[in-house]
N, C-alpha and C positions, 0 to 999 in steps of 0.2 A: 169403515175400513176394514179390510178382510181381515179375518181373525187367523186365519190360517197361518200356524209358525214354518217361517223360513228357516230361520237359525236357532234352534236351544243348547243354551249352554248349562252343565247341570255339574254341580261341583267344581267346577274348574280350579286348579293349583298351577302356580308357576313358581317353583323356588331357584334359587342360585346358589349354589354354594360358593362360599368364601374361603380365601385362606389366611389364617392369620399370622401366617409366620412362622418361625422355627417350634414355635409352642407347639403347632399342631402336629412335627415329625415325633413327637413324645405321648400323642394323646389320640387314642379313635374316635372321640368323638367329631361331628361334622355340623357345620354352621352353616346356616341359611340364612340368607334374606325372602323372606315369601313377598316375594312381588304382587302375587295374586293369590289367596286364599282361601277357598272354598267360596266360588259364585257361584250363582245359578239366575238366570237370566231368560227371554226370548224376542226375537223380534221378528214380529206376524210379517206375513206378504205386504208389500207397498208401503211398509211404515217407516219412521225416520226416528232411530232411537237415538238420545243426546246420552253421552257419559261424561261427567263432569266431576272435576276435584282438582286438588292443587298439583305441584309437581310431586311426583313420590308416589302417588295415589293409587296407579297400578293401569290406569286410563290406555296409554299407548301400547301397553305391554299387551292386556287384554285384545285392542285393535290390530295388531301385530300376531296374535294366536290367530285368530280368524282367519286370515287371510296366508297363516301359516310360515310366515316369515322366522316364528319361532314353535317349539314344537312345548306341548303339555309336560307336567309332572305329574298329572294328575287330573281325571277328571274325563267328562265326555263331551263332545261338541255334535253336536247332530243339523247338518245342512239338506234342507228340503228333502227330510225323510231318509237321509242316508247318515251314515256312518261317515264322521270325519275324516278317521284314519283309514284313507283309501291304501291298497296293497300292490297295486301292479303300475307302472310308469304311465298307460293309457288312461285309468282312472284320475291319476294326478292333474296331467293333461286338461284332461275334461274339468277337475278341480277348479282349476287355475284360469280356466276361461269361464266359469262362471261367477268370481269373486275376484274384484278389483281393489285397488288401495289409494289413494291421494294423499299425498304427503304435505305436509308443513311449507317448505322450502321447495317450489317447483324450480329453481335455478339447481339444484343439487340432484335431482332426479332427472333433469332433461340432458343428455349426452352432449357436450355443448360442438361435439364433431360432425352431429346429427342434422341434416336440416329438419323442419317443425314435415314435413313429407316423411321424410325417414324414417323419423320418430314414431310418426301414426302407422304408419305401413309395418313397421318390424312385427305386430301382433299377426298383423294379416297373412303375412308370409310363414311366421312359426305355424300356424293353424291352417296351410293348405292352400291358400288361396294366390294362385297363379299369373292369372290374366292381369295385365299390367294397366289395361283401361278400367277395369273394373275394381283395381287396387284404388286408381287414382281417383274414380268417383267417389270410392266410399270415404278414402280421405278428406275429398273438398265436402263430403257429406256431414261428417261426424263435426268439422272447422265450422260449419254452417249453425249446426245445434250447439254447439260450445260457444256461439254468438261473437265467432271472429270472421267479420264480414266486411268486404267479399272475399273469401277464400283463397280467391287466387294471389290475393295480395301479400298471404303470408307463409303459403306454401313452402317456397324456397329460400324463408328467412332462417339465420340461427338463431339458439335461444341468445343469446346477448343484443341481439337485434330489437326484442320485444320488450317492453312495459313487464313488471312483476305480475299483475294481472292479467296482460297475456299470456304469458309462460302458465300461470295456473289455469287458464282456459284450453290451453294445448296438454297441458296434465290431463285435465277432465276428458277431454276429447279421446286421448291413448286410452284413459279408463274405460269409455264407452264404447271404443270402436268394436269391440267383439261381443254387443249387446250382452252383458254380464246380469245377472240376476241381482246381486249383491254389491254394494260399494262401502268401502269403510274410508273415512273423509277424517284422516289426522291434523286438527288443526288448521284446513285450508285457507282460512282466511285472516291469519296471526299475523302474519308477514304482509299485510296487503296494506296499502293506504286506507284509511277509515273512507273516503270518499268511495271506494270502489268495492268494498266488503258486500255492502248490501245487492250489489251486480251479481256478484259469485253466488250468494246464498239463495237469492232469487233463481238462478242457474241449476242449484240444485234440485229448488224446488218443484224448477219444471221438468227436470228430469225423473224426479219421481211420478210425476202427473201422466207425462207424454209417453215413458218408457215402462212405467211399473217397476220402477226399481225398489229396492227397501235398502237403508241406508243404516249404517251406524256413525253418527257424528260427533268426533271425540273433541272436545275442549273445553278450557278452563272458563269461557267468558259465558256466563249464565244469559244475557239479553239476545246472542245469537242464538243460544239452542234454544230459547222461549222463541225465537223470530221463526226457527226452521223447524223445530221436532214436535212428534207427536205426543211422546215421551221422554221421560230423563230418570235416567239411574244416578245419582251419585255414591264416589268411590272414595276412602278412606284410608290409606294403608292396609290398601289390598283386600279391603271388604268392598261389599256394599249397603249403606246404612241407609239408604232411601230411594226408592222407585214408584212410579206412578206418572198418573196424566201431569204434561208438563204445567198447565195452568194452574194445576191442583196444587202442585208441590211449592212452585214458585210465591203462590197466593197465600197458602195456606202450609208452610213447611212443617213437618213432625218431628223433625230429626235436628238437635241444636246445630250439628256440623254443618247443615244444609240452611240454616238459620243466620249462621256467622259466614256462610260465603255471600246470602241475597245482602245481609247486613252493608257489603263491601261496593257492591252494584250501582254505580251513579246511576240518578234517576233523573228525569229530563225536567221536570216540573222543579223551577229554583223555590218555589214556595213548600214544597213537601220536604219534611224533614225526618229520614228513617234514622230511627232508632238504632247505634251502632253498639257491635257485643265486642268486647274485648278480650281476646285469648291469650297467651304465650304464643310467640309466631315460629319457636322450635318446633320442630317434629319430633316426636321418642325415638329412640334409637331403633331402627328397624331388625338390628340382630335381637335385640331383647327387647320383644314389645310388652306394653301393658297386660296385666292380667284383666281380664271380663273386657270390658269395650275399651278401644284401642284409645277411642278419643276422650276417656275421663282425665288424663292427666290436664288436658287442655280446656276442657268443658265447664263454662261458669256455672251449668248446675249438677253436677255431679255429685253421689252422693256414696256411701259404702255399698249401697248397692249396686252401683255399677259396675263394681269389681267383679261382679259373679255374674254381668250378662254375657250368655252365649252367642250375640249376634243374631237371632233367631228374628228374621222380618214378620213383621205384625200389621195386618192389615188396620189401619187406625180412620180412613176412609175407603169409600167404595172404590178400588183400584188402584189405594195408594199404601204402599208397605212401609215400616220404619222401623230398624235394627233398636232404636231405643226402648229401653224399659218404661218410659214414662210417654204419656202421649204429652201434645205440645199445650193442651188445656193445663195439664197435671204436674209440671215439670215444677219440682223443687226449687228453693229459692237457693239450693247447693253451696258450692263452699265460702 
């Protein structure tokens, strides 16, 4: 795999200031939810990086920042060697051509008044394509790539006339019509029938192989991440707690939170019994976060030392980094 970085995220932070009511009228203290709190990672060209974690971990916010749907509070994002913070409208326009996003619910992101042709043709027109025949050919081409065949049967339909899987294929076709370099896919199969999820995942794999696309795949489903992705990053309360080769992380997780996530993944073999790890279901208050390791209040192995953890990622295996102060082999008996 090409090890040249396409996306570099350095010390990224996203804080949301909140209003606690009348008390803040008499206080200068500002209160924040730290949705993303100082994370760094790289996505190499041609790579698919999976980003996993519970709801509230910050994974969707990370994806939205990478496509500039949200601004950063602090930190730096480098895309293809250039600073993420463009200065002119032309720079912004070029950036948005290179990076696209596929959302969880295709019905919500497709204009119900637009035909499939109008939906996919719109970006082409925005970026200067004027020849109607050329636009028509390009729309047919990407529908074929997205495996809506024959494309002529779909081109003048409306979103409500399609199934959920077909709508997601239209969303993917729209996302690739400008031939971007980077695609963020946010839970793209979570709302689809199980029977067609593998088809969409295979389509994403094909896009990587045939178009050289680089992707961030955001999901809570570790089984789909293992099927699709090259590497995986695990997020918890705004922090990356483990990152590495997807097979290594899933077969030998180093962070207790990763172990907890994996313990809840169903296994196809009826004779296999995976050890279940019981933890408190309630997340800590995201305004008053725990000192040290943020997983400490829920971790079955936590010790007093965990309250001094500064979340530094430690390389436990080659290419596999964990934010836990203990290796998987040395985890104490804990609480």
